[in-house]
PyMOL commands that place a pseudoatom at each C-alpha (Angstrom):
pseudoatom trace, name=CA, resn=MET, resi=1, chain=A, elem=C, hetatm=0, pos=[17.119, 4.783, 3.224]
pseudoatom trace, name=CA, resn=PRO, resi=2, chain=A, elem=C, hetatm=0, pos=[16.041, 6.215, -0.089]
pseudoatom trace, name=CA, resn=ASP, resi=3, chain=A, elem=C, hetatm=0, pos=[14.639, 9.839, -0.412]
pseudoatom trace, name=CA, resn=LYS, resi=4, chain=A, elem=C, hetatm=0, pos=[11.035, 10.608, -0.601]
pseudoatom trace, name=CA, resn=LYS, resi=5, chain=A, elem=C, hetatm=0, pos=[11.785, 11.515, -4.559]
pseudoatom trace, name=CA, resn=GLU, resi=6, chain=A, elem=C, hetatm=0, pos=[13.519, 7.937, -4.942]
pseudoatom trace, name=CA, resn=LYS, resi=7, chain=A, elem=C, hetatm=0, pos=[10.430, 6.383, -2.889]
pseudoatom trace, name=CA, resn=PHE, resi=8, chain=A, elem=C, hetatm=0, pos=[7.871, 8.073, -5.054]
pseudoatom trace, name=CA, resn=PRO, resi=9, chain=A, elem=C, hetatm=0, pos=[9.368, 8.631, -8.669]
pseudoatom trace, name=CA, resn=TYR, resi=10, chain=A, elem=C, hetatm=0, pos=[5.671, 8.614, -10.135]
pseudoatom trace, name=CA, resn=LYS, resi=11, chain=A, elem=C, hetatm=0, pos=[3.895, 11.955, -9.309]
pseudoatom trace, name=CA, resn=MET, resi=12, chain=A, elem=C, hetatm=0, pos=[0.259, 10.104, -10.362]
pseudoatom trace, name=CA, resn=PHE, resi=13, chain=A, elem=C, hetatm=0, pos=[1.003, 7.127, -7.954]
pseudoatom trace, name=CA, resn=PRO, resi=14, chain=A, elem=C, hetatm=0, pos=[1.058, 8.734, -4.483]
pseudoatom trace, name=CA, resn=TRP, resi=15, chain=A, elem=C, hetatm=0, pos=[0.701, 5.123, -2.783]
pseudoatom trace, name=CA, resn=ARG, resi=16, chain=A, elem=C, hetatm=0, pos=[3.269, 2.808, -2.511]
pseudoatom trace, name=CA, resn=LEU, resi=17, chain=A, elem=C, hetatm=0, pos=[3.414, -1.100, -1.499]
pseudoatom trace, name=CA, resn=GLU, resi=18, chain=A, elem=C, hetatm=0, pos=[5.852, -3.196, -0.662]
pseudoatom trace, name=CA, resn=TYR, resi=19, chain=A, elem=C, hetatm=0, pos=[6.067, -6.943, 0.335]
pseudoatom trace, name=CA, resn=PRO, resi=20, chain=A, elem=C, hetatm=0, pos=[7.789, -10.053, 0.086]
pseudoatom trace, name=CA, resn=ASP, resi=21, chain=A, elem=C, hetatm=0, pos=[7.648, -11.603, -3.106]
pseudoatom trace, name=CA, resn=PRO, resi=22, chain=A, elem=C, hetatm=0, pos=[5.884, -15.444, -2.023]
pseudoatom trace, name=CA, resn=ASP, resi=23, chain=A, elem=C, hetatm=0, pos=[6.934, -16.859, -5.931]
pseudoatom trace, name=CA, resn=THR, resi=24, chain=A, elem=C, hetatm=0, pos=[10.789, -16.320, -4.730]
pseudoatom trace, name=CA, resn=ASN, resi=25, chain=A, elem=C, hetatm=0, pos=[9.931, -18.045, -1.099]
pseudoatom trace, name=CA, resn=TYR, resi=26, chain=A, elem=C, hetatm=0, pos=[10.308, -14.170, 0.193]
pseudoatom trace, name=CA, resn=LYS, resi=27, chain=A, elem=C, hetatm=0, pos=[13.983, -13.588, -0.643]
pseudoatom trace, name=CA, resn=THR, resi=28, chain=A, elem=C, hetatm=0, pos=[12.784, -10.443, -2.606]
pseudoatom trace, name=CA, resn=THR, resi=29, chain=A, elem=C, hetatm=0, pos=[10.268, -7.786, -2.454]
pseudoatom trace, name=CA, resn=LYS, resi=30, chain=A, elem=C, hetatm=0, pos=[7.724, -6.797, -4.779]
pseudoatom trace, name=CA, resn=LEU, resi=31, chain=A, elem=C, hetatm=0, pos=[7.332, -2.866, -5.292]
pseudoatom trace, name=CA, resn=CYS, resi=32, chain=A, elem=C, hetatm=0, pos=[3.534, -1.544, -6.570]
pseudoatom trace, name=CA, resn=PHE, resi=33, chain=A, elem=C, hetatm=0, pos=[2.379, 1.765, -7.332]
pseudoatom trace, name=CA, resn=PHE, resi=34, chain=A, elem=C, hetatm=0, pos=[-1.445, 3.209, -6.948]
pseudoatom trace, name=CA, resn=THR, resi=35, chain=A, elem=C, hetatm=0, pos=[-3.318, 5.905, -7.793]
pseudoatom trace, name=CA, resn=CYS, resi=36, chain=A, elem=C, hetatm=0, pos=[-5.766, 5.651, -4.415]
pseudoatom trace, name=CA, resn=LYS, resi=37, chain=A, elem=C, hetatm=0, pos=[-5.548, 3.813, -1.355]
pseudoatom trace, name=CA, resn=GLU, resi=38, chain=A, elem=C, hetatm=0, pos=[-8.705, 1.738, -2.555]
pseudoatom trace, name=CA, resn=TYR, resi=39, chain=A, elem=C, hetatm=0, pos=[-6.651, -0.148, -5.379]
pseudoatom trace, name=CA, resn=ALA, resi=40, chain=A, elem=C, hetatm=0, pos=[-3.858, -0.781, -3.207]
pseudoatom trace, name=CA, resn=LEU, resi=41, chain=A, elem=C, hetatm=0, pos=[-6.354, -2.371, -0.686]
pseudoatom trace, name=CA, resn=ILE, resi=42, chain=A, elem=C, hetatm=0, pos=[-8.230, -4.411, -3.544]
pseudoatom trace, name=CA, resn=HIS, resi=43, chain=A, elem=C, hetatm=0, pos=[-4.607, -5.541, -4.784]
pseudoatom trace, name=CA, resn=ILE, resi=44, chain=A, elem=C, hetatm=0, pos=[-3.985, -6.768, -1.138]
pseudoatom trace, name=CA, resn=GLU, resi=45, chain=A, elem=C, hetatm=0, pos=[-6.934, -8.734, -1.106]
pseudoatom trace, name=CA, resn=LYS, resi=46, chain=A, elem=C, hetatm=0, pos=[-6.470, -10.343, -4.307]
pseudoatom trace, name=CA, resn=TYR, resi=47, chain=A, elem=C, hetatm=0, pos=[-3.058, -11.464, -4.206]
pseudoatom trace, name=CA, resn=LYS, resi=48, chain=A, elem=C, hetatm=0, pos=[-4.001, -12.216, -0.071]
pseudoatom trace, name=CA, resn=ILE, resi=49, chain=A, elem=C, hetatm=0, pos=[-0.729, -10.581, 1.109]
pseudoatom trace, name=CA, resn=LYS, resi=50, chain=A, elem=C, hetatm=0, pos=[-0.010, -10.952, 4.572]
pseudoatom trace, name=CA, resn=ARG, resi=51, chain=A, elem=C, hetatm=0, pos=[0.560, -8.190, 7.106]
pseudoatom trace, name=CA, resn=LYS, resi=52, chain=A, elem=C, hetatm=0, pos=[4.163, -9.584, 7.996]
pseudoatom trace, name=CA, resn=GLY, resi=53, chain=A, elem=C, hetatm=0, pos=[6.505, -7.587, 5.940]
pseudoatom trace, name=CA, resn=ARG, resi=54, chain=A, elem=C, hetatm=0, pos=[3.821, -5.722, 3.949]
pseudoatom trace, name=CA, resn=HIS, resi=55, chain=A, elem=C, hetatm=0, pos=[4.203, -1.776, 4.135]
pseudoatom trace, name=CA, resn=LEU, resi=56, chain=A, elem=C, hetatm=0, pos=[1.782, 0.857, 2.533]
pseudoatom trace, name=CA, resn=GLU, resi=57, chain=A, elem=C, hetatm=0, pos=[2.766, 4.346, 2.334]
pseudoatom trace, name=CA, resn=SER, resi=58, chain=A, elem=C, hetatm=0, pos=[1.912, 7.600, 0.974]
pseudoatom trace, name=CA, resn=ALA, resi=59, chain=A, elem=C, hetatm=0, pos=[3.659, 10.098, -0.722]
pseudoatom trace, name=CA, resn=PRO, resi=60, chain=A, elem=C, hetatm=0, pos=[3.951, 13.408, 1.561]
pseudoatom trace, name=CA, resn=GLY, resi=61, chain=A, elem=C, hetatm=0, pos=[0.878, 15.767, 1.251]
pseudoatom trace, name=CA, resn=THR, resi=62, chain=A, elem=C, hetatm=0, pos=[-1.404, 13.100, -0.113]
pseudoatom trace, name=CA, resn=VAL, resi=63, chain=A, elem=C, hetatm=0, pos=[-4.854, 13.075, 1.076]
pseudoatom trace, name=CA, resn=ASP, resi=64, chain=A, elem=C, hetatm=0, pos=[-6.370, 9.657, 2.821]
pseudoatom trace, name=CA, resn=LYS, resi=65, chain=A, elem=C, hetatm=0, pos=[-9.739, 10.020, 1.420]
pseudoatom trace, name=CA, resn=VAL, resi=66, chain=A, elem=C, hetatm=0, pos=[-12.214, 7.849, 0.005]
pseudoatom trace, name=CA, resn=SER, resi=67, chain=A, elem=C, hetatm=0, pos=[-13.117, 8.290, -3.724]
pseudoatom trace, name=CA, resn=THR, resi=68, chain=A, elem=C, hetatm=0, pos=[-16.917, 7.753, -5.037]
pseudoatom trace, name=CA, resn=LYS, resi=69, chain=A, elem=C, hetatm=0, pos=[-17.863, 5.676, -7.574]
pseudoatom trace, name=CA, resn=ARG, resi=70, chain=A, elem=C, hetatm=0, pos=[-18.917, 7.175, -11.121]
pseudoatom trace, name=CA, resn=PRO, resi=71, chain=A, elem=C, hetatm=0, pos=[-22.641, 6.939, -11.359]
pseudoatom trace, name=CA, resn=LYS, resi=72, chain=A, elem=C, hetatm=0, pos=[-23.852, 4.561, -14.192]
pseudoatom trace, name=CA, resn=ARG, resi=73, chain=A, elem=C, hetatm=0, pos=[-24.513, 5.971, -17.354]
pseudoatom trace, name=CA, resn=THR, resi=74, chain=A, elem=C, hetatm=0, pos=[-28.146, 5.940, -18.475]
pseudoatom trace, name=CA, resn=LYS, resi=75, chain=A, elem=C, hetatm=0, pos=[-29.389, 5.435, -21.656]
for i in range(1, 75): cmd.bond("trace and resi %d" % i, "trace and resi %d" % (i + 1))
show_as sticks, trace
zoom trace
């Protein structure tokens, strides 16, 4: 099993999603990195990734907080 530095090579992307690739009949896995959990969940919903084989994890020390949306600009 790779160590934490190998698993999270990008400091700016502490969320890691690994899942079987449906394009190759689930023989290989896809690996994606995200800045926050919300973006990972959006990716899961968008591509309809099933729970079987899906693994979402965060880097050590990452705070699981819900970010607020930026306020709309007024003219």
